[in-house]
DSSP file (Angstrom, degrees, kcal/mol; ACC not computed):
  #  RESIDUE AA STRUCTURE BP1 BP2  ACC     N-H-->O    O-->H-N    N-H-->O    O-->H-N    TCO  KAPPA ALPHA  PHI   PSI    X-CA   Y-CA   Z-CA
    1    1 A X              0   0    0      0, 0.0     2,-0.2     0, 0.0     0, 0.0   0.000 360.0 360.0 360.0 131.3  -76.4  104.9  129.1
    2    2 A X        -     0   0    0      2,-0.2   128,-0.0     1,-0.1     0, 0.0  -0.490 360.0-136.7 -83.0 154.8  -73.6  102.5  128.4
    3    3 A X  S    S+     0   0    0     -2,-0.2     2,-0.5     2,-0.1    -1,-0.1   0.310  80.1  90.7 -92.9   9.5  -70.3  103.0  130.2
    4    4 A X  S    S-     0   0    0      2,-0.0     2,-0.4     0, 0.0    -2,-0.2  -0.919  74.6-133.7-112.3 126.5  -68.3  102.3  127.0
    5    5 A X        -     0   0    0     -2,-0.5     2,-0.5     2,-0.0    -2,-0.1  -0.590  21.3-172.8 -76.8 126.7  -67.3  105.2  124.8
    6    6 A X        -     0   0    0     -2,-0.4     2,-0.6   117,-0.0     3,-0.0  -0.985  14.4-147.2-126.2 120.7  -68.0  104.7  121.0
    7    7 A X    >   -     0   0    0     -2,-0.5     3,-1.6     1,-0.1     4,-0.2  -0.768   4.5-150.2 -91.2 124.7  -66.7  107.4  118.7
    8    8 A X  T 3  S+     0   0    0     -2,-0.6     3,-0.3     1,-0.3     4,-0.2   0.808  95.8  46.3 -66.6 -28.7  -69.0  107.7  115.7
    9    9 A X  T 3> S+     0   0    0      1,-0.2     4,-2.2     2,-0.1    -1,-0.3   0.118  74.9 115.9-101.8  23.1  -66.2  108.8  113.3
   10   10 A X  H <> S+     0   0    0     -3,-1.6     4,-2.8     1,-0.2     5,-0.2   0.917  75.7  52.4 -56.5 -45.1  -63.7  106.1  114.4
   11   11 A X  H  > S+     0   0    0     -3,-0.3     4,-2.2    -4,-0.2    -1,-0.2   0.916 111.0  47.9 -61.8 -40.6  -63.7  104.5  110.9
   12   12 A X  H  > S+     0   0    0      2,-0.2     4,-2.4     1,-0.2    -1,-0.2   0.889 110.2  51.3 -65.7 -37.6  -62.9  107.9  109.3
   13   13 A X  H  X S+     0   0    0     -4,-2.2     4,-2.4     2,-0.2    -2,-0.2   0.913 110.2  49.6 -65.6 -43.2  -60.2  108.6  111.8
   14   14 A X  H  X S+     0   0    0     -4,-2.8     4,-2.1     2,-0.2    -2,-0.2   0.911 110.6  50.5 -59.9 -40.8  -58.6  105.2  111.0
   15   15 A X  H  X S+     0   0    0     -4,-2.2     4,-2.4     2,-0.2    -2,-0.2   0.925 111.0  48.3 -63.9 -46.2  -58.9  106.0  107.3
   16   16 A X  H  X S+     0   0    0     -4,-2.4     4,-2.2     2,-0.2    -1,-0.2   0.869 109.4  53.2 -66.8 -35.2  -57.1  109.4  107.8
   17   17 A X  H  X S+     0   0    0     -4,-2.4     4,-2.0     2,-0.2    -1,-0.2   0.921 109.4  48.1 -62.1 -43.2  -54.4  107.7  109.9
   18   18 A X  H  X S+     0   0    0     -4,-2.1     4,-2.2     2,-0.2    -2,-0.2   0.888 111.0  51.5 -62.9 -41.3  -53.8  105.3  107.0
   19   19 A X  H  X S+     0   0    0     -4,-2.4     4,-2.4     1,-0.2    -2,-0.2   0.877 108.6  52.2 -62.5 -34.6  -53.7  108.3  104.5
   20   20 A X  H  X S+     0   0    0     -4,-2.2     4,-2.5     2,-0.2    -2,-0.2   0.897 108.3  50.1 -69.3 -38.4  -51.2  109.9  106.8
   21   21 A X  H  X S+     0   0    0     -4,-2.0     4,-1.9     1,-0.2    -2,-0.2   0.903 112.8  46.6 -64.4 -38.3  -49.0  106.8  106.8
   22   22 A X  H  X S+     0   0    0     -4,-2.2     4,-2.1     2,-0.2    -2,-0.2   0.883 111.5  50.8 -69.9 -38.3  -49.1  106.7  103.1
   23   23 A X  H  X S+     0   0    0     -4,-2.4     4,-2.3     2,-0.2    -2,-0.2   0.895 110.5  50.6 -64.1 -40.3  -48.4  110.4  102.8
   24   24 A X  H  X S+     0   0    0     -4,-2.5     4,-2.3     2,-0.2    -2,-0.2   0.914 109.7  49.2 -63.7 -43.9  -45.4  110.0  105.0
   25   25 A X  H  X S+     0   0    0     -4,-1.9     4,-2.3     1,-0.2    -1,-0.2   0.893 111.3  50.7 -64.7 -40.2  -44.1  107.1  103.0
   26   26 A X  H  X S+     0   0    0     -4,-2.1     4,-2.6     2,-0.2    -2,-0.2   0.891 109.5  50.2 -66.1 -40.8  -44.5  109.2   99.8
   27   27 A X  H  X S+     0   0    0     -4,-2.3     4,-2.3     2,-0.2    -2,-0.2   0.920 111.0  48.9 -64.0 -43.3  -42.6  112.1  101.4
   28   28 A X  H  X S+     0   0    0     -4,-2.3     4,-2.0     2,-0.2    -2,-0.2   0.918 112.8  48.0 -64.1 -43.4  -39.7  109.8  102.4
   29   29 A X  H  X S+     0   0    0     -4,-2.3     4,-2.1     1,-0.2    -2,-0.2   0.924 112.5  48.8 -65.2 -44.1  -39.6  108.3   98.9
   30   30 A X  H  X S+     0   0    0     -4,-2.6     4,-2.1     1,-0.2    -2,-0.2   0.888 109.9  51.2 -62.4 -40.5  -39.6  111.8   97.3
   31   31 A X  H  X S+     0   0    0     -4,-2.3     4,-2.6     2,-0.2    -1,-0.2   0.880 108.9  51.7 -62.5 -40.1  -36.9  113.0   99.6
   32   32 A X  H  X S+     0   0    0     -4,-2.0     4,-2.5     1,-0.2    -2,-0.2   0.893 107.8  51.4 -66.8 -39.1  -34.8  110.0   98.7
   33   33 A X  H  X S+     0   0    0     -4,-2.1     4,-2.6     2,-0.2     5,-0.2   0.919 109.9  49.8 -61.5 -44.4  -35.2  110.7   95.0
   34   34 A X  H  X S+     0   0    0     -4,-2.1     4,-2.4    60,-0.2    -2,-0.2   0.932 112.1  48.2 -58.9 -46.7  -34.2  114.3   95.5
   35   35 A X  H  X S+     0   0    0     -4,-2.6     4,-2.3     1,-0.2    -2,-0.2   0.906 112.2  49.1 -62.3 -41.4  -31.1  113.2   97.5
   36   36 A X  H  X S+     0   0    0     -4,-2.5     4,-2.5     1,-0.2    -1,-0.2   0.916 112.3  46.9 -61.2 -45.8  -30.2  110.7   94.8
   37   37 A X  H  X S+     0   0    0     -4,-2.6     4,-2.2     2,-0.2    -2,-0.2   0.837 111.3  51.8 -68.1 -33.8  -30.6  113.2   91.9
   38   38 A X  H  X S+     0   0    0     -4,-2.4     4,-2.3    -5,-0.2    -1,-0.2   0.913 110.0  49.0 -64.1 -43.6  -28.5  115.7   93.8
   39   39 A X  H  X S+     0   0    0     -4,-2.3     4,-2.5     2,-0.2    -2,-0.2   0.907 110.9  50.2 -62.1 -44.1  -25.8  113.2   94.3
   40   40 A X  H  X S+     0   0    0     -4,-2.5     4,-2.2     1,-0.2    -2,-0.2   0.915 112.5  47.2 -59.7 -41.9  -25.8  112.2   90.6
   41   41 A X  H  X S+     0   0    0     -4,-2.2     4,-2.6     1,-0.2    -2,-0.2   0.893 110.3  52.5 -68.4 -37.1  -25.6  115.8   89.6
   42   42 A X  H  X S+     0   0    0     -4,-2.3     4,-2.1     2,-0.2    -1,-0.2   0.899 109.6  49.0 -60.3 -43.8  -22.8  116.5   92.0
   43   43 A X  H  X S+     0   0    0     -4,-2.5     4,-2.4     2,-0.2    -2,-0.2   0.918 112.5  47.2 -61.1 -45.1  -20.8  113.6   90.7
   44   44 A X  H  X S+     0   0    0     -4,-2.2     4,-2.5     1,-0.2    -2,-0.2   0.904 111.3  51.5 -64.3 -41.2  -21.3  114.7   87.1
   45   45 A X  H  X S+     0   0    0     -4,-2.6     4,-2.5     1,-0.2    -1,-0.2   0.883 108.9  50.5 -66.6 -35.9  -20.4  118.2   88.0
   46   46 A X  H  X S+     0   0    0     -4,-2.1     4,-2.8     2,-0.2    -1,-0.2   0.924 109.7  51.3 -61.6 -44.7  -17.2  117.0   89.7
   47   47 A X  H  X S+     0   0    0     -4,-2.4     4,-2.2     2,-0.2    -2,-0.2   0.925 111.4  46.9 -59.0 -47.2  -16.3  115.0   86.6
   48   48 A X  H  X S+     0   0    0     -4,-2.5     4,-2.9     2,-0.2     5,-0.2   0.929 112.7  49.8 -62.2 -45.8  -16.8  118.1   84.3
   49   49 A X  H  X S+     0   0    0     -4,-2.5     4,-2.5     1,-0.2    -2,-0.2   0.927 111.8  48.9 -61.2 -45.1  -14.7  120.3   86.7
   50   50 A X  H  X S+     0   0    0     -4,-2.8     4,-2.5     2,-0.2    -1,-0.2   0.889 110.5  49.6 -61.3 -41.4  -11.9  117.7   86.8
   51   51 A X  H  X S+     0   0    0     -4,-2.2     4,-2.0    -5,-0.2    -2,-0.2   0.950 113.4  46.5 -65.2 -47.3  -11.8  117.4   83.0
   52   52 A X  H  X S+     0   0    0     -4,-2.9     4,-2.4     1,-0.2    -2,-0.2   0.900 111.1  52.0 -58.8 -40.6  -11.7  121.2   82.6
   53   53 A X  H  X S+     0   0    0     -4,-2.5     4,-2.4    -5,-0.2    -1,-0.2   0.927 108.1  50.9 -61.8 -45.9   -9.0  121.5   85.2
   54   54 A X  H  X S+     0   0    0     -4,-2.5     4,-2.2     1,-0.2    -1,-0.2   0.881 110.3  50.4 -61.7 -37.1   -6.9  118.9   83.5
   55   55 A X  H  X S+     0   0    0     -4,-2.0     4,-2.2     2,-0.2    -1,-0.2   0.920 110.6  48.6 -66.6 -41.9   -7.2  120.7   80.2
   56   56 A X  H  X S+     0   0    0     -4,-2.4     4,-2.4     1,-0.2    -2,-0.2   0.893 111.4  50.3 -62.8 -38.0   -6.2  124.0   81.7
   57   57 A X  H  X S+     0   0    0     -4,-2.4     4,-2.1     2,-0.2    -1,-0.2   0.924 109.8  49.4 -67.7 -42.0   -3.2  122.4   83.4
   58   58 A X  H  <>S+     0   0    0     -4,-2.2     5,-2.2     1,-0.2     4,-0.4   0.893 113.1  47.7 -64.3 -36.5   -2.1  120.8   80.1
   59   59 A X  H ><5S+     0   0    0     -4,-2.2     3,-1.0     1,-0.2    -1,-0.2   0.920 111.7  50.7 -69.1 -40.3   -2.5  124.2   78.4
   60   60 A X  H 3<5S+     0   0    0     -4,-2.4    -2,-0.2     1,-0.3    -1,-0.2   0.831 107.3  52.9 -66.0 -33.7   -0.6  126.0   81.2
   61   61 A X  T 3<5S-     0   0    0     -4,-2.1    -1,-0.3    -5,-0.2    -2,-0.2   0.522 119.6-112.8 -81.1  -7.3    2.2  123.4   81.0
   62   62 A X  T < 5 +     0   0    0     -3,-1.0     2,-0.6    -4,-0.4    -3,-0.2   0.623  65.2 147.5  86.6  10.5    2.5  124.2   77.2
   63   63 A X      < -     0   0    0     -5,-2.2     2,-0.4    -6,-0.2    -1,-0.3  -0.719  35.9-149.3 -81.2 124.2    1.3  120.9   75.9
   64   64 A X        -     0   0    0     -2,-0.6     2,-0.3    -3,-0.1    -5,-0.0  -0.754   2.1-144.1 -96.3 141.0   -0.5  121.2   72.8
   65   65 A X        -     0   0    0     -2,-0.4     2,-0.0     1,-0.1     0, 0.0  -0.761  26.0-110.1 -95.7 143.9   -3.3  118.9   71.8
   66   66 A X     >  -     0   0    0     -2,-0.3     4,-2.4     1,-0.1     5,-0.2  -0.366  33.3-108.8 -68.9 158.6   -3.7  117.9   68.2
   67   67 A X  H  > S+     0   0    0      1,-0.2     4,-2.2     2,-0.2     5,-0.1   0.812 116.5  53.8 -63.4 -34.5   -6.9  119.3   66.6
   68   68 A X  H  > S+     0   0    0      2,-0.2     4,-2.2     1,-0.2    -1,-0.2   0.934 112.5  42.4 -67.7 -48.7   -8.6  115.9   66.5
   69   69 A X  H  > S+     0   0    0      2,-0.2     4,-2.7     1,-0.2    -2,-0.2   0.887 113.7  52.3 -66.1 -37.1   -8.2  115.3   70.1
   70   70 A X  H  X S+     0   0    0     -4,-2.4     4,-2.8     2,-0.2    -2,-0.2   0.919 110.2  48.4 -64.1 -44.0   -9.0  118.8   71.1
   71   71 A X  H  X S+     0   0    0     -4,-2.2     4,-2.0     2,-0.2    -2,-0.2   0.912 111.1  51.2 -58.7 -44.3  -12.3  118.6   69.0
   72   72 A X  H  X S+     0   0    0     -4,-2.2     4,-2.7     2,-0.2    -2,-0.2   0.931 111.5  46.8 -60.5 -49.2  -13.1  115.2   70.7
   73   73 A X  H  X S+     0   0    0     -4,-2.7     4,-3.1     1,-0.2     5,-0.3   0.914 111.8  51.1 -66.7 -40.3  -12.6  116.7   74.2
   74   74 A X  H  X S+     0   0    0     -4,-2.8     4,-2.0     2,-0.2    -1,-0.2   0.875 111.9  46.9 -63.2 -34.5  -14.7  119.8   73.3
   75   75 A X  H  X S+     0   0    0     -4,-2.0     4,-2.3     2,-0.2    -2,-0.2   0.913 113.1  49.5 -68.0 -44.4  -17.4  117.6   72.1
   76   76 A X  H  X S+     0   0    0     -4,-2.7     4,-2.5     1,-0.2    -2,-0.2   0.947 112.5  46.9 -57.5 -52.1  -17.2  115.4   75.2
   77   77 A X  H  X S+     0   0    0     -4,-3.1     4,-2.8     2,-0.2     5,-0.2   0.889 111.1  51.2 -61.0 -41.4  -17.2  118.4   77.5
   78   78 A X  H  X S+     0   0    0     -4,-2.0     4,-1.9    -5,-0.3    -1,-0.2   0.915 112.2  48.0 -66.0 -38.4  -20.3  120.0   75.7
   79   79 A X  H  X S+     0   0    0     -4,-2.3     4,-2.0     2,-0.2    -2,-0.2   0.899 112.4  48.6 -65.6 -40.3  -22.1  116.7   76.0
   80   80 A X  H  X S+     0   0    0     -4,-2.5     4,-2.3     2,-0.2    -2,-0.2   0.878 110.5  50.4 -67.4 -38.9  -21.2  116.5   79.7
   81   81 A X  H  X S+     0   0    0     -4,-2.8     4,-2.0     2,-0.2    -1,-0.2   0.896 109.8  51.1 -63.9 -38.8  -22.3  120.0   80.3
   82   82 A X  H  X S+     0   0    0     -4,-1.9     4,-2.1    -5,-0.2    -2,-0.2   0.911 110.8  48.9 -67.5 -40.0  -25.7  119.3   78.6
   83   83 A X  H  X S+     0   0    0     -4,-2.0     4,-2.7     1,-0.2    -1,-0.2   0.874 109.6  52.1 -62.4 -39.4  -26.1  116.2   80.8
   84   84 A X  H  X S+     0   0    0     -4,-2.3     4,-1.9     2,-0.2    -2,-0.2   0.842 107.5  51.6 -66.6 -32.3  -25.3  118.3   83.8
   85   85 A X  H  X S+     0   0    0     -4,-2.0     4,-2.1     2,-0.2    -2,-0.2   0.924 110.8  47.9 -68.9 -44.1  -27.9  120.8   82.8
   86   86 A X  H  X S+     0   0    0     -4,-2.1     4,-2.5     1,-0.2    -2,-0.2   0.912 111.0  52.2 -65.3 -41.9  -30.5  118.0   82.4
   87   87 A X  H  X S+     0   0    0     -4,-2.7     4,-2.0     2,-0.2    -1,-0.2   0.891 109.2  49.2 -59.9 -39.9  -29.5  116.6   85.9
   88   88 A X  H  X S+     0   0    0     -4,-1.9     4,-2.5     2,-0.2    -1,-0.2   0.917 110.6  50.4 -66.3 -40.4  -30.0  119.9   87.5
   89   89 A X  H  X S+     0   0    0     -4,-2.1     4,-2.5     1,-0.2    -2,-0.2   0.896 109.8  50.9 -61.1 -41.0  -33.3  120.2   85.9
   90   90 A X  H  X S+     0   0    0     -4,-2.5     4,-2.2     2,-0.2    -1,-0.2   0.868 108.7  51.7 -62.7 -37.0  -34.2  116.7   87.2
   91   91 A X  H  X S+     0   0    0     -4,-2.0     4,-2.6     2,-0.2    -2,-0.2   0.935 110.5  48.2 -67.0 -45.3  -33.1  117.8   90.7
   92   92 A X  H  X S+     0   0    0     -4,-2.5     4,-2.0     1,-0.2    -2,-0.2   0.918 112.8  48.1 -63.7 -41.5  -35.4  120.9   90.5
   93   93 A X  H  X S+     0   0    0     -4,-2.5     4,-2.1     2,-0.2    -1,-0.2   0.906 112.8  47.7 -62.4 -42.8  -38.3  118.8   89.3
   94   94 A X  H  X S+     0   0    0     -4,-2.2     4,-2.5     1,-0.2   -60,-0.2   0.874 110.3  53.1 -66.4 -39.8  -37.7  116.2   92.1
   95   95 A X  H  X S+     0   0    0     -4,-2.6     4,-2.3     2,-0.2    -2,-0.2   0.867 109.6  48.3 -64.4 -38.1  -37.5  119.0   94.7
   96   96 A X  H  X S+     0   0    0     -4,-2.0     4,-2.0     2,-0.2    -2,-0.2   0.912 111.9  49.3 -68.0 -42.9  -40.9  120.4   93.5
   97   97 A X  H  X S+     0   0    0     -4,-2.1     4,-1.8     2,-0.2    -2,-0.2   0.890 110.6  50.6 -59.5 -41.8  -42.4  117.0   93.7
   98   98 A X  H  X S+     0   0    0     -4,-2.5     4,-2.6     2,-0.2    -2,-0.2   0.927 108.2  52.4 -64.5 -45.1  -41.0  116.5   97.2
   99   99 A X  H  X S+     0   0    0     -4,-2.3     4,-2.1     1,-0.2    -1,-0.2   0.889 106.9  53.4 -59.5 -36.8  -42.4  119.9   98.2
  100  100 A X  H  X S+     0   0    0     -4,-2.0     4,-2.4     2,-0.2    -1,-0.2   0.902 109.2  48.5 -61.2 -41.6  -45.8  118.8   96.9
  101  101 A X  H  X S+     0   0    0     -4,-1.8     4,-2.5     1,-0.2    -2,-0.2   0.887 110.1  51.9 -68.4 -38.1  -45.6  115.6   99.1
  102  102 A X  H  X S+     0   0    0     -4,-2.6     4,-2.1     2,-0.2    -1,-0.2   0.900 109.8  48.2 -68.3 -37.4  -44.6  117.6  102.1
  103  103 A X  H  X S+     0   0    0     -4,-2.1     4,-2.5     2,-0.2    -2,-0.2   0.929 113.1  49.0 -66.2 -46.3  -47.6  120.0  101.7
  104  104 A X  H  X S+     0   0    0     -4,-2.4     4,-2.3     1,-0.2    -2,-0.2   0.887 109.8  51.8 -62.8 -38.0  -50.0  116.9  101.2
  105  105 A X  H  X S+     0   0    0     -4,-2.5     4,-2.8     2,-0.2    -1,-0.2   0.918 109.9  48.4 -62.8 -44.3  -48.5  115.3  104.4
  106  106 A X  H  X S+     0   0    0     -4,-2.1     4,-2.3     1,-0.2    -2,-0.2   0.933 111.7  51.0 -64.2 -44.3  -49.1  118.5  106.4
  107  107 A X  H  X S+     0   0    0     -4,-2.5     4,-1.7     2,-0.2    -1,-0.2   0.903 111.9  45.2 -56.9 -44.4  -52.7  118.7  105.1
  108  108 A X  H  X S+     0   0    0     -4,-2.3     4,-2.3     2,-0.2    -1,-0.2   0.909 112.6  52.8 -67.1 -42.6  -53.4  115.0  106.0
  109  109 A X  H  X S+     0   0    0     -4,-2.8     4,-2.6     1,-0.2    -2,-0.2   0.874 106.5  52.9 -58.1 -40.2  -51.8  115.6  109.5
  110  110 A X  H  X S+     0   0    0     -4,-2.3     4,-2.3     1,-0.2    -1,-0.2   0.893 108.5  49.9 -64.9 -40.1  -53.9  118.5  110.1
  111  111 A X  H  X S+     0   0    0     -4,-1.7     4,-2.1     2,-0.2    -2,-0.2   0.909 111.2  49.0 -61.4 -43.3  -57.0  116.4  109.3
  112  112 A X  H  X S+     0   0    0     -4,-2.3     4,-2.7     2,-0.2    -2,-0.2   0.901 111.0  49.6 -63.5 -43.7  -55.9  113.7  111.6
  113  113 A X  H  X S+     0   0    0     -4,-2.6     4,-2.7     2,-0.2     5,-0.2   0.916 109.6  52.5 -60.0 -43.5  -55.2  116.2  114.5
  114  114 A X  H  X S+     0   0    0     -4,-2.3     4,-2.3     1,-0.2    -2,-0.2   0.933 111.5  45.5 -60.9 -47.0  -58.6  117.8  114.0
  115  115 A X  H  X S+     0   0    0     -4,-2.1     4,-2.7     2,-0.2    -1,-0.2   0.890 111.4  52.3 -64.9 -40.4  -60.4  114.4  114.2
  116  116 A X  H  X S+     0   0    0     -4,-2.7     4,-2.8     2,-0.2    -2,-0.2   0.909 111.0  47.7 -62.8 -40.6  -58.3  113.4  117.3
  117  117 A X  H  X S+     0   0    0     -4,-2.7     4,-2.4     2,-0.2    -2,-0.2   0.915 111.5  50.3 -64.7 -40.2  -59.2  116.7  119.1
  118  118 A X  H  X S+     0   0    0     -4,-2.3     4,-2.4    -5,-0.2    -2,-0.2   0.926 112.2  47.9 -63.5 -43.1  -62.9  116.1  118.1
  119  119 A X  H  X S+     0   0    0     -4,-2.7     4,-2.8     2,-0.2    -2,-0.2   0.924 110.5  50.9 -63.3 -44.6  -62.7  112.6  119.5
  120  120 A X  H  X S+     0   0    0     -4,-2.8     4,-2.2     1,-0.2    -1,-0.2   0.912 111.2  49.3 -59.7 -40.0  -61.0  113.8  122.7
  121  121 A X  H  X S+     0   0    0     -4,-2.4     4,-2.5     2,-0.2    -2,-0.2   0.917 111.8  48.2 -64.9 -43.0  -63.8  116.4  123.2
  122  122 A X  H  X S+     0   0    0     -4,-2.4     4,-2.6     1,-0.2    -2,-0.2   0.886 111.0  50.0 -63.4 -38.5  -66.5  113.8  122.7
  123  123 A X  H  X S+     0   0    0     -4,-2.8     4,-2.6     2,-0.2    -1,-0.2   0.884 110.8  49.7 -67.1 -37.0  -64.9  111.5  125.1
  124  124 A X  H  X S+     0   0    0     -4,-2.2     4,-2.3     2,-0.2    -2,-0.2   0.928 113.0  47.8 -63.8 -46.7  -64.6  114.3  127.7
  125  125 A X  H  X S+     0   0    0     -4,-2.5     4,-2.2     1,-0.2    -2,-0.2   0.895 111.0  50.5 -62.5 -41.5  -68.3  115.1  127.1
  126  126 A X  H  X S+     0   0    0     -4,-2.6     4,-2.8     2,-0.2    -2,-0.2   0.944 109.5  51.3 -60.1 -49.3  -69.2  111.4  127.4
  127  127 A X  H  X S+     0   0    0     -4,-2.6     4,-2.6     1,-0.2    -2,-0.2   0.908 109.7  49.6 -57.3 -43.4  -67.3  111.0  130.7
  128  128 A X  H  X S+     0   0    0     -4,-2.3     4,-2.2     1,-0.2    -1,-0.2   0.916 113.7  44.8 -62.1 -43.3  -69.1  114.0  132.1
  129  129 A X  H  X S+     0   0    0     -4,-2.2     4,-2.3     2,-0.2    -2,-0.2   0.863 112.6  52.2 -69.0 -35.2  -72.5  112.7  131.1
  130  130 A X  H  X S+     0   0    0     -4,-2.8     4,-2.4     2,-0.2    -2,-0.2   0.915 110.3  48.1 -67.6 -43.1  -71.6  109.2  132.4
  131  131 A X  H  X S+     0   0    0     -4,-2.6     4,-2.7     2,-0.2    -2,-0.2   0.897 111.2  51.3 -62.8 -41.9  -70.6  110.7  135.7
  132  132 A X  H  X S+     0   0    0     -4,-2.2     4,-2.8     2,-0.2    -2,-0.2   0.908 111.3  47.3 -59.2 -45.8  -73.8  112.7  135.9
  133  133 A X  H  X S+     0   0    0     -4,-2.3     4,-2.1     2,-0.2    -2,-0.2   0.896 111.8  49.5 -66.9 -38.6  -75.9  109.6  135.2
  134  134 A X  H  X S+     0   0    0     -4,-2.4     4,-2.5     2,-0.2     5,-0.2   0.941 112.7  48.1 -65.7 -45.2  -74.0  107.6  137.8
  135  135 A X  H  X S+     0   0    0     -4,-2.7     4,-3.0     1,-0.2    -2,-0.2   0.930 110.4  51.6 -61.6 -44.4  -74.5  110.4  140.4
  136  136 A X  H  X S+     0   0    0     -4,-2.8     4,-2.6     1,-0.2    -1,-0.2   0.885 109.6  50.1 -60.7 -39.7  -78.1  110.6  139.5
  137  137 A X  H  X S+     0   0    0     -4,-2.1     4,-2.1     2,-0.2    -1,-0.2   0.912 112.2  46.6 -64.7 -41.9  -78.5  106.8  140.0
  138  138 A X  H  X S+     0   0    0     -4,-2.5     4,-2.5     2,-0.2    -2,-0.2   0.930 112.5  51.0 -67.3 -43.2  -76.8  107.0  143.4
  139  139 A X  H  X S+     0   0    0     -4,-3.0     4,-2.9    -5,-0.2    -2,-0.2   0.935 111.2  48.8 -61.1 -44.8  -78.9  110.0  144.4
  140  140 A X  H  X S+     0   0    0     -4,-2.6     4,-2.5     1,-0.2    -1,-0.2   0.876 110.9  48.5 -64.0 -37.4  -82.1  108.1  143.4
  141  141 A X  H  X S+     0   0    0     -4,-2.1     4,-2.5     2,-0.2    -1,-0.2   0.891 112.0  50.6 -69.5 -36.6  -81.1  105.0  145.3
  142  142 A X  H  X S+     0   0    0     -4,-2.5     4,-3.1     2,-0.2    -2,-0.2   0.946 111.8  47.1 -62.6 -46.1  -80.4  107.1  148.3
  143  143 A X  H  X S+     0   0    0     -4,-2.9     4,-3.1     1,-0.2     5,-0.2   0.912 111.9  50.2 -61.7 -42.1  -83.8  108.8  148.0
  144  144 A X  H  X S+     0   0    0     -4,-2.5     4,-2.7     1,-0.2    -1,-0.2   0.924 113.4  45.7 -62.7 -43.3  -85.5  105.5  147.6
  145  145 A X  H  X S+     0   0    0     -4,-2.5     4,-3.1     2,-0.2    -2,-0.2   0.921 113.7  48.1 -64.6 -45.2  -83.8  104.1  150.7
  146  146 A X  H  X S+     0   0    0     -4,-3.1     4,-2.3     2,-0.2    -2,-0.2   0.913 113.4  49.0 -63.1 -40.9  -84.5  107.3  152.7
  147  147 A X  H  X S+     0   0    0     -4,-3.1     4,-2.5    -5,-0.2     5,-0.2   0.944 112.4  48.1 -59.8 -49.7  -88.2  107.1  151.6
  148  148 A X  H  X S+     0   0    0     -4,-2.7     4,-2.5     1,-0.2    -2,-0.2   0.912 111.3  49.7 -61.1 -44.4  -88.3  103.5  152.5
  149  149 A X  H  X S+     0   0    0     -4,-3.1     4,-2.3     1,-0.2    -1,-0.2   0.896 109.9  52.2 -61.1 -40.0  -86.7  104.3  155.9
  150  150 A X  H  X S+     0   0    0     -4,-2.3     4,-2.8     2,-0.2    -2,-0.2   0.934 110.1  47.8 -60.8 -46.2  -89.3  107.0  156.5
  151  151 A X  H  X S+     0   0    0     -4,-2.5     4,-2.9     1,-0.2    -1,-0.2   0.904 110.8  51.5 -64.6 -39.1  -92.1  104.7  155.7
  152  152 A X  H  X S+     0   0    0     -4,-2.5     4,-2.2    -5,-0.2    -1,-0.2   0.900 110.3  48.4 -64.1 -37.1  -90.7  102.1  158.1
  153  153 A X  H  X S+     0   0    0     -4,-2.3     4,-2.2     2,-0.2    -2,-0.2   0.914 112.0  49.2 -68.1 -42.0  -90.4  104.6  160.8
  154  154 A X  H  X S+     0   0    0     -4,-2.8     4,-1.8     2,-0.2    -2,-0.2   0.897 110.6  52.3 -63.6 -39.2  -94.0  105.8  160.2
  155  155 A X  H  X S+     0   0    0     -4,-2.9     4,-1.2     2,-0.2    -2,-0.2   0.922 110.0  47.5 -55.8 -47.9  -95.1  102.1  160.3
  156  156 A X  H  < S+     0   0    0     -4,-2.2    -1,-0.2     1,-0.2    -2,-0.2   0.865 109.8  52.7 -65.3 -36.0  -93.5  101.5  163.5
  157  157 A X  H  < S+     0   0    0     -4,-2.2    -1,-0.2     1,-0.2    -2,-0.2   0.838 106.7  53.8 -71.6 -27.5  -94.9  104.6  165.0
  158  158 A X  H  <        0   0    0     -4,-1.8    -1,-0.2     1,-0.2    -2,-0.2   0.763 360.0 360.0 -70.2 -28.0  -98.4  103.5  163.9
  159  159 A X     <        0   0    0     -4,-1.2    -1,-0.2    -5,-0.2    -2,-0.2   0.523 360.0 360.0 -77.4 360.0  -98.0  100.2  165.7
């Protein structure tokens, strides 16, 4: 028995650890996409709110807009609201994709932990067996020496 522990599934464990690194990078990238899309949607929402507020203030102050300018602003606001709706949809889609990467990361981490526990158990088992073998060797040497000493005593007694 060799005194060096070799785990039979080491290559699989290395592969799973690499998969974990990839899954973590994918999760980070997906989270960054969600954050960026949320920020874009928030900026667009702020723009729409400010434009609507300015229009309300102008109406409250009694300023009338000519019909051409009013139609142009209504078209602009309708377009901006539609873009905001699409941005919110993009945020939701990115959030779902991020959730998928989080689930994948947890699955891969679970696989790595399982293999690491298995390796630890095998290493413990190996250590116990190695200690038993070493103790057996020591005991055999002691018995051989004791047997040799007994023979030597008998030989001397016979002389």
